[in-house]
N, C-alpha and C positions, 0 to 999 in steps of 0.2 A: 605351686609351691607345696612341698611336702608338709603334711600336718605335724605340728609340734604341740605338745601339751605342757602346761605349767600347773603349779599348785597355789591356791590362795590359802594363806595361813589364817589362824583364828583372829589375828589382828587386821585382816583385810589386805595384807601385803601379798604381792604376786611374785612367785619364784619363776624367773625366766630361765629356761634351760641353758646350760653353759655353751653349747654349740651355737645357739642363736645369739647369745651375748657376744661371743667371739666374732661371728660373722658380721654383726651390726655395730661392732666397736662400742658396746655398752659396758661401761665399767662402773666402779663405785663412784657415786656422785653424778652420774650422767642424768641429765634431765630428759624426761620423756613427755610426749604430748599424747593425750587420750582423745580419741574422736569416736563419737557414737555413730555407728553405721547400721544399715538395715540388717537386723538379725545379730548384732554383736558390737564389739568394740575393736577399734584399730589402735595400735600403740606405735608411735613414731619417736625414735631417738632424735634429740635436737643437736647432736654433735656436729654433723656436717652443716646443717642450716646455720648454726651459730657462727661457725668459721666463715662460711660463704658470705655472710652478711657484712663482714669486715674486709673481705678481699679487695685490694686495690684502693683503699681509702687514702693511702699516702702516695699513690702513684703521681709522679710529676712534682711532688713537693720536695723541697730541698732542706737539708739539715741547717739549722741556724749556724752561723760561722763558728761560734765557740764549740759547738758539738762536733762539727766537721773537723775542726782542728785537733780536738782532743779525743776523737772516737777510738783511737788505739791506745789511749793512755794506760788502761789497765793491763795491756799486753806487754808493756815495757818492763 
């Protein structure tokens, strides 16, 4: 991986370069996880992990009859 640098502000905030934010889909409000590794810190965005955790939880479930009947109600 090509080396990328950021800046820590006087308040201890880290500025992540725009190219890296774009590549990793890190936007305003994105939660990140810090992990101490040998010789430094690894930063992981939790965007994909959060979504993956909920993938398929409704698979095989059916809508309640009332919702199934009225699912297109707002489109009329």
